[in-house]
C-alpha positions as a Markdown table, in Angstrom:
| # | Residue | x | y | z |
|---|---|---|---|---|
| 1 | Met | 235.5 | 137.7 | 5.6 |
| 2 | Ser | 237.5 | 140.1 | 7.6 |
| 3 | Lys | 239.9 | 139.2 | 10.3 |
| 4 | Arg | 238.9 | 139.9 | 13.9 |
| 5 | Leu | 241.0 | 142.5 | 15.5 |
| 6 | Arg | 242.5 | 141.3 | 18.8 |
| 7 | Lys | 242.7 | 143.8 | 21.6 |
| 8 | Ser | 245.6 | 143.8 | 23.9 |
| 9 | Pro | 244.9 | 143.1 | 27.6 |
| 10 | Trp | 246.0 | 146.6 | 28.4 |
| 11 | Ala | 243.5 | 148.1 | 26.0 |
| 12 | Lys | 240.7 | 146.0 | 27.5 |
| 13 | Leu | 241.8 | 147.1 | 31.0 |
| 14 | Val | 241.8 | 150.8 | 30.1 |
| 15 | Glu | 238.5 | 150.5 | 28.3 |
| 16 | Arg | 236.9 | 148.9 | 31.4 |
| 17 | Ser | 238.4 | 151.5 | 33.6 |
| 18 | Val | 237.0 | 154.4 | 31.5 |
| 19 | Val | 233.6 | 152.8 | 31.4 |
| 20 | Ala | 233.6 | 152.3 | 35.2 |
| 21 | Phe | 234.8 | 155.9 | 35.7 |
| 22 | Thr | 232.1 | 157.3 | 33.4 |
| 23 | Arg | 229.4 | 155.3 | 35.2 |
| 24 | Ser | 230.4 | 156.4 | 38.6 |
| 25 | Ala | 230.7 | 160.1 | 37.5 |
| 26 | Val | 227.2 | 160.0 | 36.0 |
| 27 | Lys | 225.9 | 158.3 | 39.2 |
| 28 | Ser | 227.4 | 160.9 | 41.5 |
| 29 | Gly | 226.4 | 163.8 | 39.3 |
| 30 | Ser | 222.8 | 162.8 | 39.2 |
| 31 | Arg | 222.8 | 162.1 | 43.0 |
| 32 | Ser | 224.2 | 165.6 | 43.7 |
| 33 | Leu | 221.7 | 167.2 | 41.3 |
| 34 | Ala | 218.8 | 165.5 | 43.0 |
| 35 | Lys | 220.2 | 166.6 | 46.4 |
| 36 | Ala | 220.5 | 170.2 | 45.1 |
| 37 | Leu | 217.0 | 170.3 | 43.7 |
| 38 | Lys | 215.2 | 168.7 | 46.7 |
| 39 | Pro | 214.8 | 172.0 | 48.7 |
| 40 | Ala | 213.5 | 173.8 | 45.6 |
| 41 | Val | 210.9 | 171.1 | 45.0 |
| 42 | Ala | 209.9 | 171.1 | 48.7 |
| 43 | Arg | 209.3 | 174.9 | 48.5 |
| 44 | Arg | 207.0 | 174.6 | 45.6 |
| 45 | Thr | 204.6 | 172.1 | 47.2 |
| 46 | Pro | 201.6 | 173.7 | 48.9 |
| 47 | Pro | 201.3 | 173.4 | 52.7 |
| 48 | Pro | 199.0 | 170.7 | 54.0 |
| 49 | Gly | 195.4 | 171.8 | 54.1 |
| 50 | Ala | 195.8 | 174.4 | 51.3 |
| 51 | Ser | 193.2 | 174.6 | 48.6 |
| 52 | Gly | 193.4 | 172.2 | 45.7 |
| 53 | Ser | 193.8 | 175.1 | 43.2 |
| 54 | Thr | 197.2 | 175.7 | 41.9 |
| 55 | Ala | 196.3 | 179.0 | 40.2 |
| 56 | Arg | 198.0 | 182.1 | 41.5 |
| 57 | Pro | 195.9 | 185.1 | 42.5 |
| 58 | Thr | 196.3 | 188.0 | 40.1 |
């Protein structure tokens, strides 16, 4: 049976900090992406009362 490797308190602290930083970066990145895409999605929706067809005229 192999011995358990013991991490120093500093190593645990750094690891937790990196995990928290990564989580917050992903969260803010996805939030800014959603904010940037919102106008584009709104432009693609048909106005109220438009026909149900999504086909474009040729």
